N, C-alpha and C positions, 0 to 999 in steps of 0.2 A: 261082143267086146271081150277080147281075150286078154287085154292088158289093162293096167291101172290108169284111170283118167285123172289128170292133175289140174287142168284148167278148163272151165266151162264158161261160155258166154251166153247170157240170157237177156232177150229183149222182150219186154212185156210189163204188165202191171201187177202180176201175182208173184212177186219175188219171195214173199214169206212162204208161200206154198211150195215153191221150188226148193227153197232151203230146207224145208221139212221133208220133202220126198227124196231128194238126192242121197242122203245117207242110208236110205233103205237098201239101195243097191250097193253091194260091196265095192263095185268098181268106182263108185262116186264117193266113197267114204271120206277121203281126204282131199277132195277136189276144191280148188279155189274158184269161187263164183264171181264173175264180173257181170254187172247188171246195167242195162240201158233201157230207156222208155220208148225209143223210136229207132228206126233204121237209118236215120240221117247220120252220115259219117261212118256207116258200117264198113265200107270197103277200106277206108283209111285205118280203122281200128284193126281189121284183120291183117293189114299189111304191117302194122307196127308191132302187133303182139301175136304170139302163137297160142292157139286154142285147140284143145282136143275135142271139144264137143260144143255145138252151137244149137241153142233152142230158141226159136222165134215164135212168139205168140201173136204178133201184130201182122196185118196184111203186108205182103211184100210182092214186088213185081216179078213176073216170070223171067224177065231179062236179067235181073239181079241174081235170081236163084241160079240161072245158067252160068253166069260169070263166076259165082262162088264155087260152083262144082268144078269148073275148068281150072280155076286158079288154085284151089285148095282141095285136091282130090282125096286127101286122107282125113279131111275134117268131116266128122259125123254131124249131119244137119237134120233137125226135126222141125217141121213147119206145122204149128198147131192151128193156124187160121186157114180156112178153106178159101177165103177171099184173097184176091190179089190186089195189090196197090194199083189204083187207077181203074179198077172194076167195081168200086163201091156203088152201092145203090144210089141212083141219081136222085137228086132233091128237086122237088117241084117248087119253083119260085113263083109267087103271085105277081111279083113286079119284074117283068121281063126287061124293062128299061134299065133297072139297076144291075141285072145280070149282064146285060150287053155292055155296060160301062167298064166291066172288068175284062180287059183284053188279055191275051196271052202274054204280051209284052209286060203288062203290069204284074201278072202273076210271076213271071220269071224274074222280074226286078225285085219283088218283095223279099225274096230270100237273101238279096244282097244288102238289105238294110238290117242293121243289128238291133233295131228297136222293134219290140213286138208290135205288129200292126194287124188290124183286122178290118174287114168291110162287112157291113151288115145291112140288111134291108130295113125298111121302116117298121116291119112287123117283127124285127129282132132276130132274123135268121142270118147266120154267118154266110156270106157270099164267097169270101176269100180271106186268107191269112198267110202269114209267112211262118217259117219253121220256128223262129224265135218265139212266136206267140204259142204255137202248138206244143213246143217243148215244155212250156210252163205246166201244161196239163198232162204231159206224158203221152202225147198222141202225135199223129201226122197231120199236116194241113188238110189233106184230102178227107180224113176222117172227121174233121171238125166242120167242114163245109156242110151247110144245111141244118146244123144244130142251133138251138136257141142260145144266145150269149148268156142270158140269165141263168141257164142250167149249169154253166161252168163256174159261175161265181157263187160265193157264200150267200146264205139266206139274207143276212143283214145288208150285204152289198146289193143283192138282187132287189130287195124291197126299196132301198134308197134309190137305186137306179130307175126302178119303175116309177117311183114318186117324182124324181127329177124329170123324167121323160114326159110325165103328164102335166107338170106345172111350168116347165121352162118354155120359152118361146122357141119356135122351130129353128130360128136363125142363130140362136145363142149356143156357144160350145158348152159342153158338159165337162166339168172338172171334178173328179171324185177320188178320194184316197180310200184304198181298200187293202185288206190283208188277204193274201192267197197262199194256200198250201200247195207247194209243188209236188210233183209225182214222187219225188224222193223223200217227201215228208217234211222238208224245210219250209218254215213260214217266212214269207217276205212281204214287204210293204211296197205297194205300187201306187203311182199316181195315174189315174185313168183320165184321158182327155179324149173327148168324142165331139166331132164337128159334123155338121149337116152339109151334104152336097145336094142342093136343091135341083140342080140340073139332072142328076141321075137318080134322084129319090132314094138315096142311101146315106148311110152314116159311116164315117171313117174314124176309127179309134186307135189310140196308141197307149201302150202301157210303159211307164217310166219306173224303173226299179229305184225306189228311193230308200231302200232299206239301210244302205250304208250312210246315206245322207241323214236319215232320221236317227240312226244310231249315233252318228257324229254330233248331230244336233242335240240329242238327248245327253250325250256325254258333255257337250259344251254347257248345256243347261244345268247338268249336275254339278259341273265345276263352278258355274256361275253361282248356283245356290250355295255351294260349299264356301266359295269365296265371300259371298255376301253374308252368310252366317258367321264366318270367321271375322269379317270386318265389323259386324254388329256386336259380336262378343268382345271385340277389342275395346279397351279403355282409351285408345288413342283417337285423335281426330283424323278421320280419313275422308278425303273428297277428291273429285275430279273436275277439271275445268277444260273448256274448249279454247280455241285460239283467241276468242274475244274476252277471255278471262271470266266467262260465265260458268256457273256451276252446272255440271251434267250428271252429278251423282254424289252421294255421301253416305256415311254410316249413321247408326243411331246416336253415337256419342257426339257426332257433329250436329245432329238435330238438337240435342240438349244444349250444346254450345250456342247455337243460333237462336233456339227457342221456338222453332217451327218444324213442320214435317219436311221430308225430302221433296215431296211434290210441290210444296211452296217455295223451296230453295232453288230447285232446278230452273235454269233460265235467267236467274238473277245474278247481278254483279255485287261486289263487296260493298259498294257505297249504298246499295239498296238494303243491306242487312246490318251493317255496322256503323259506328260513329266515324266521322270523316277522317280523323287522323289515323285510326286503325285501318280504315279502308284504303287510304292512300299508301300506307306501308305495305299492305298485302299486294296491291296492284303493282307497285314498284318491284316487288320480289317476283311476281308472275312475269312481268315484262323482261326481267333479267334472265329468267329461266328459259323462256320461249324464244327470245331474240338471240341469245348467246348459245342456245342449245346445250346448256350445262346445268348441273345440279346445284341446289342451294341448301345450305344448312346453317341455322343460327338459333341462339336462345333469345326469346322475346317475351314481353308481357302482353297478354291478350285479355280483354275484358269480356266476360261471359254476359249473357242476356240478363242475368240477375244482378249485375253490377260488380260481381267478384272479379278480382284480378288474379290471373294464374300465370305462372312462369312456364312457358312452353318451349320445348325443343322442336323446331319446325324444319322438316326436310321436304324439298320439292324437286321432282325430277321430270324431265320432258317426256311426253308420250310420242313415240315415233311410229310411222307406218313401215312397210317392208322396204321402202326406198330410203328410209332414214329421215324423212321429212317430219317435222314437228307438227303434231295435230292437237296438242293440248298439254296438260300436265297432270301429274298425280302427286298428292301431298299427304304426308303423315305428320301430325302434331302430337308430341308426347308431353303430357302434363308432368313436369318435373318440379312442381312447387314443393311437394313434400320431400322429394329427394334433395332439392336445394336446401331446404330447411334442415334436413338431417345432416347434409354435408357441412352446413354452417355450424350446427351443433357439434358435429364431430371435430371441426376445426377449433371451435371454442373449447370443447372438452380437451382437445390435445394441448391447446395453449395453457389451459388451467392445469392440466396434468404436468406439463413440462415446467411451468413457472410457479407452481405451488410451493410455498415455503415449507409445507409439510412433506415429509417423505412418503411417497406412494409406491407400493410394491405389489405386483400381481403374481400369484402362483397358480399352478394347476391344482387338481384335487389331491395330488400326492404331496404337495408342499414344495415342489421345485419352482424356483423363481423363473418367470418367463419374460418379465419386463419390469422396469423401475424408472422413476424420474431422476432428474439431476440432483434434487434435494436429497433423495435417498442415498445416492452415491456420495454426496458431500457429507451427510451426517454419519454414514457408516464408515467412510474412508476407503471403501472398495471401489474399484473401477467396474465398468460395465462387464468386461470379460470375466472378472473375478466373482461377480455376483450372479450372473445369469446361469441357470441350470444347477444352482446350488440349493440344497434343501434349507428352508428357512429355520428349521429347528437347530441347525448348527450354530446359529448366532445367539441363541437364547442363553440366559444364565443357567448353568447346570443345576443350581439348587432347586429351582422351581419350574424348569422347562417342561417336565412331564405333566405336572399339574396344570401349567398354563395352557398347553395345547389340548389337554383333555377338556378343560373348561371351554376353550374356544370351540371345539367340536360339539359339545353339548349345546352351547349357545346358538351355533349355526343350525343345528338340527331343530332346535325348538323355535327360534325366532328368525333365523336367516341372518343374524348379525351378532356381534359380540364387541364389548368395549371394556377397558380397564387399564390400570397402571401395569407396565411391564418393564423388564430390564433386558437389554441386549448388549452384546459386546461389539465394539468397533474393531476396525482392522488393527489398530494400535494396541488392542487388549483392554481398552478402557470400558468400564461398565456404564452404559448410558441408561438414563431413566426417561421413559416416554409414556405418553397417553396413546394407547393403541385402539383403533377402531377396525374391526374386521367385518367385511360384508361378503356374502356369497352371491355369485352371479350364475344363474342357471341358464343353460342353453338348450333345454328340451329334454328328449328322452335318451340322448346318447351318453348321459352320465359324465360328460366332460365339462364339469363345472369349474369355475375359477373362484379364487379368493382374492379380495382386494384388501391389503393391509395399509392403513394410513397412520403414520407415526407423527406425533406432535412432541417436539422437544420441550419438556417441562421447564427447563431452565429459561428458555426464551419465553415460555408462557408466563412464568413468574415475573419476568421483566415487563411483559405487556400488562399483566395485572397491576403491577405497581404503578405503571404509567397511567393506566385507566383510572386506578384508584386516586392518583394525584389529580388528574384532570377532572374527576368527578367532584373534587372538593376545592379546587382552586380555579381562579380566574386565569384564563390562558394568556392574557395580555400582561397583567401586572404581577402575577404570581401570588396575589393575595387570596385569602379564602373567599369562596363564593357563597351565595345565599344558603345553599344546602348545608355547607359546613358551618355557617353561622348559626342556623337553626339547631343543628345537632349539638354544637358546642354550648349554645345558650341553654338548651334543655338540661344538659348535664351540669352546667354551672348553677342553674337554679336548684337542682337537686342537692348539690354540694352546699350551697348557701343555706338551704333549709336545714341541712344536717348540722352545719357549724353555726347557724344563726348569725350569718354575716350578710352584708349587703352587696349588691352588684350595680355597677354604673354602666349605662349604655349611651354612647354618643352617636347620633345620626348626623353625618357631615356631608354638606353639599359644597363642592368647589366649582365655581363658574369661571369661565374665561377660556377654556380649552377649545371651544368651538371656533373662536377667532383664529387660533393657531391652525386648525384644520383648514379653514377657508384661505388663510394667507400662505401657509407653508405646505399644506397637504396633510393627509392622514398619517403618513409615516412620522412626520414631526410631532403630530398630535399624540401618537402612540408613545413616542419618546418622553413627552411631557407626562403622560399618564404613569409611565414607569418611574419617572423621577418623583412624582407625587407619592406613589406607593412606597418608594424607598425612604422618603422623609417621614412618612407616617409610621413606618416600622421603627425608625430611630426614636420617635417620640413615645412609642409604646414600650412597655416592659416585656420581658420574655414570656411571662405567664398570661399577658393580655392577648386577645385575639382581635385582628383587624380584618375586615372583609369588604369587598366591593359588591354593593347590592344593586347598582344600576350603572348607567354610563358615567355619571360624574358624582355619584353618591357613595359614601362609605359608612361603615359602622365599626365602632370600637367598643369592645366589652372589657370591663375592668372588674376583676373578682376581688373578694375579701376587702371591699371598700370600707375604709375606716370612718370616713365622713365625706360629705358632699364637696368639701374643699379640694380633695384629691382630684376628683373628676373635673372640677372647675378649673384647677391649675392646668391640667392637661388640655382642656378646651381652649384656654387662653394661649397656651403655647402653639397649638394648631392654628388658631386664628392669626397669631403673629407670623407664623411660617408662610401662610397662604393668603395673605391680604396685601393689596397694593401690587407694585411691580416686583415680580420675582424672576430671577434669572436661573434657568435650568437648562443644562446641556447647551449653553451658549445662546439661548433664546430668551428674550425678555417677554414675560407674560404678565398681563394685568389680571389678577385673580381676586375674586371675592368669595368669602367663606361664610356659610350659615351653619350653625351647630345647634342641635337640639339634644337635651339630656333627660333621660328617665332613670329613676332609681327603683331597684327591686329590693324589697317587696312593696315599698311605699306607693309606687306608680303602677303596680301590676305584679302578678305572681305567675304569669305564664308568658311564653315566648311572644305570642301575637300581641298581647296588650303592651308588653314592654317596648317592643319595636315600634308599634303603632304610636304609642305616646311619645317616644323619642322623635319620630318623624313629624308628629304634630307640633312638637316643640321647635323643631327645625323650621317649619313653615312660619311659626310666630317670630322666629329669629330673622327670617327674610324680610318680614314686614316691619319689625321693630329693631332699628339699628342702634338703640341706646346701649345695647350690650352685644359683645361678640358672640355670645351664646345665650341660650335660654333653657332653664329647667322646665319640665312639664308642670311642676308645681311652682307657681309664680313667686311664692314667698321665698323659695330657695334661690331664685334668680336675684331677688332683692338682697338676700343675705350674702350671696356670693359677691355681689357688687360691693357690699360693705367690707367683705373680706379683702377685696382687691384694694380698697382704700387703706385697709389695715396693713397690707403688705407694704405699701408705700410708707406708711408710718413706721413700720418695722425697720426699714432701711434708715430712716431718720433717727430712730431710737439707738441704733448701733453707733451712729455718728455722734450723738449727744450723750452716750453712755447712760441710758435710762434703765439699764438692767442691773440687777443686784443678785448675789448668790446667797441662798438660804441653806441651812443645814438641818439634817434630821439624823438622829442616832440609828445605827444599824446594830442589831443584837445577834449574838451567837445563841441560837435556840437551845443548844446543849449546855454551854457554860453559863448562860444567863448573865451575860455582861456585855457592855458596849465594846465592839471590836473595830468600829469605824463610824465615820459620819458621812452621810450621803448628801451630795450637793444637788440642790434644785434651784431653778431660775425663777425670778420674779421680775415682772416688767412694771415699772412705775410709770404708767401712762399719764400724760398730763391732763387728759380729759376723763378717762374711764377708771382711773385709780390703779391699784395694784392688780395686775392680771396674772392668773395662774398659768403654768406651762401649757395646760390643755388648750388655752386660747391662742397660742402663737407658735408653739414648737412644730406642730404639723405644718403650719404655714411657712415657717422658716425652712423646714425640710424640703417642701415642694418648690419654694422660690429660690433655692440654692444658697440660702443665707445661713444654713445650719453649721457649716464648717467654720465660718467666721464667728458665729455666736458661740460655738463650742470652745474655740480657742479663747474667746473673751472670758468664758466661765472658768476654763482651766487656769488662765493667768491669775484671776482673782483668787481661786482656790489655792494656787501655789503661794501667793502672797500671804494668805491667811495661815497656811501651814507653817510658814517661816515665823509668823507672829506667835503662834501657839508653841512652836518649838523653842523660840527664844524665851517664852514665858514659862516654860517647864510644864506645859499641859500635855498630858499623854492622850492624844486623840486617836491612837491606833493608826488608821489609814483614812484618807479622804477618798470616797468613792464617787466617781462621775460616770454618767451614761455616755456611751460612745455609739453613735448611730452608724448606719450603713453608709450614708453619704460622707461622713467624716472618715470612716475607714477606707473609703474609695479614693481619698485624696493622696496623690503621689508625694505631696510635701508634708504629710502628717508628721512623720518622724523628725524631720528637720525643724518643724515649727515647735514641737514639744521639747526638743533638745535646747532650742533657743530660749524657751520659757524657763527651763531649769537653769540655764546659764544666767539669765537676767535676774531671777529671783533668788537663786541659791538653794532652791528646794531640791530634795532628793527623790529619786525615782521610787525608792522603797516606801515612801510615805503615801503612795497613791495606788489605787486599783480602779480598773475600768469595768463597769457593768456592761456586758455584751449579750444581746439576745442570742439564745441558743441556736437559732436558725442560721446565724452568720458563720458559725463554725463549719457549716457544710456548703457555704457559698463557693462557687467555682471561679469567681473573679480573682485573678492572680494578685491584683493590688491589695485586696482585703486579706488574703492569706499571707502575703508578704509583710504587711503592716502588723498583723497579729504576731507573727514570729519575731519581728524586730522589737515590738513593744515588750514582749516577754524577755528578750535579750537585754533590754535596758534595765530590767528588774522590776517592772510594773506588773502587779498581780492582776488576775482576771476573776471576776465573779460572773458565773453563768446565770444570767437573768432569765427567769421563766423556765427553770429546770423542770423537766418532766413533760414538757410539751413535745419534745423530740428526743431522739437518741443519738443524733449525729455528734454531739459534743464528746461522747465517750471515746471517739476515735482521735480526739485532739488533746486528751489529758496528758499523755506522755510527752508530747513535744511543746506544749504551752504551759505557762506558769499559772495554772488554774488553781486558785486557793479556796474558793467558796462556791457553794451552790445556793442560789437564792430561789426558794421554792416558788413555782408558778402558781398563781391563784387558780388557774384552770385545773391544776393537778389536784388541788384540795376541793375546790367548789364544784368542779365539773363531774365528779364521780357519783353516780346514783347509788345510794345505799351506804349504811354505816360500815358494814363489814368490809366492803371493797375499799372504802377510803382508809380504814385502819391498816389494811394490808399494804396499800400503796405507800402510805407514810412510813411504815416500818421498813419497807424495801429501800426507800430513799436514805434513811439513816444508816442502815446496814451497809449500803453501797458507799456512802460518804466516809463512814468509819474505816472501812477496809481500804479506802484510797487515801486516808489521812486528810480529808477535805472537810472544812466546817460547813454546816448548814445554817444559813442566816435568813432573816426575814424582817419586814417592817412590823410595826405594832399590829397585832391581830385583834380585830374587833370581835364582839360577841358572836359565837358561831356554834352550831350544834355539835361541833367536834371539840369544843373547849375542854371537855373532860378528858378526851383522848390526849390532847396536847399537854395538859397539866400533869397527866399520869406519867408522861415521859419527860416532864420537866424541861419542855422545849421553849419556855417563855418566862420572862421575869414578871414581877408584879406590874399590873397595868397602870397602877397609880404612879409608877416611876417613869412611865413612857410618855413623852409629849405627844399630843394629838395632832399638832401642826408643825410644819417646818419653822425653824428659828433663824433669826438674823445672826450675824457673826457674833455680836456682843451677847445675845441670848445663848447662843451655843457655847460660848466661852464660859459663861456662868454655869450652864448645865454640866459642862465637862468638869468644872472645878468641884461641883457638888457630887458628881457620880464618877469618882476616880476608878480607873481600872484596877482590879485586884492583881 
């Protein structure tokens, strides 16, 4: 070999040895080795490719050698086997019959079949095979003839084959899978099928290469396992059905849904697993999918085996074969119950967000506004475009904005929220006051947290609070106080009464008859009647009294600073007159009946529960006993009140028959120690009870509306007496008369007094009116107007009860106030001598500085007598009459005690 060898062809089984030896020779150093196991197709290979060197280790026929030499003279050939193909050692077959069955035609035909085929005798010797079979083992068919088949197979296959041959029946075919390593080293899987030819006493075997099929099957199985695992891991309901709508497979989640295993589900229809309505719905869907060859998708409610209903998004698609024919269906059901609830919550949240009356604003963690609701735009005055992407700190009040947002950050870090009062500027520049709540919303580890600002307008909040406060204390229908307000007021009233040592009257009123209005005209008309009743009750009560609705048709009236039981009795009679018999309200005639119970505090109880309970008990007695329109809790008071009612009728008769007379009592200047006026007092010459003092009838006259008439009667008689004294030359100073609130409230008061002056000839300067100090602060226009006009007439005023209040001080400049008449409470109500002395001194200093006299009635023995005498505020007691005098007695007294 004089030149370099580039390509070598080697046929044989020792390729590793050849690869190791070739590089030893420098001529083969870079040679490209082509390897084959047998000489089959050798001539075709030599024709297609060019080789420099040919090494053959397997037997080859002489004819083939000769043809290679002639066709390829430059090809270097080395034949390592001394045997020639076709001259192999002959094999001795024990079964000649089997050998004779393999004819030359069969042998020549075998190589035309692409399936590896062999023939063997009953004792396992190969009789014949084709090249496809011998190629598996890297040999020629002639070399394999006479060999034991088991020697070519792996040990495990050989043992299995031997066992099968021993156990199987002679007529049965043998089918066996085996793994064989080809001569090239590749492992392949084969299916060995061997059948018995009884006529020839031999066996025919075929090997089917199932490697690709097994690999494909393994791949399919792998995909199946993966798909099944994926399906089982899915939380969706997955199942398959055939054309009869019967289940042919499902996943684990569907097993939970049905409540049984896949094995129990397969082969069953919906009506065997679910309740009938649900089964019919599913079957109708299946029919639509398979008959129309179209997909189906819908949301539906399905009931699980545990009875729970779930909202499912169901999708069903037809399963088609290669030709497009429907063979069943595949379905996936996704449980969207939670998603649906979340969507509903989100929609609800969005509705709340957009329609909230509070301003809601959301920022990122840097303070930039990213969204806001309509209320926020409205309260701030900014549009959406003006507010979004603006830092919230720009709207805060500059005075405290830094502190505000520092506090917010501290609160968010500590508790995740902050709340407090804040001030923010609106678009118009107004500073708004709000209650602000800030919450932090965290989104995980990305540090992209949001802040939610909720603004409540405090002005609106105050309006709401006022409305709630009103509704909490008032009846929504009538506007009267409710039970809560009644209890609260009564508790405070009892405390005030205990401090002032005054009484309280409580009326429990039941008005029946409204139910008939509801039945006849409807509840709307009934409500109108209720409001009308409430209006009239308010008119009957004074401003300082409280009236409440305690139940459907029951009311309570609380009267403070009660002077006597006749005050409350008079009000009870007025209420009974208003709501008894046929009453027309709002154009509707209503037949009403009234029952009234009265309790007095502290006589009938000293706490809220006892007073109200006793008034209610008295009301129930009033319902049963119709002898009186009202009943006191104490029966004696009811009897006495009845007597007072009779006395009121007699009082009207007394005015008609002129049974009243005027008595006089001197009034002393406590500083000058002389008579400065005579005070008028009434006496009633009752035909049965004798002479009655004012305490017995003046209050009754005030309550019954007779006081104005009685007062004018007194003033007329006093004016007539003043003319007599004036004509007789008696210096009486002035005649003082008490003027009550009801008299001062009369629009005709001034005209009536002027007429008396005209009829009698008396002068206005001869008279003075004693007026309670509290009336000077009364807001009633008529009272203030009458006081001013009386002062313009020249009539002087004496402030009766001075010291009880200070309101009179504001009226001194504009009214003709001439005297202070010291209040008994001012002297007697002060605990301790030093305090009383100081207060008395202050009164005289004030009066002296204003040029006003301090007067009083005769003072009885008192611990302060020494103090009074030290200041020479009173004359000798022996000179002062102890009782009021008639006109003739007063005339004599005035003659005897002339003014200096």
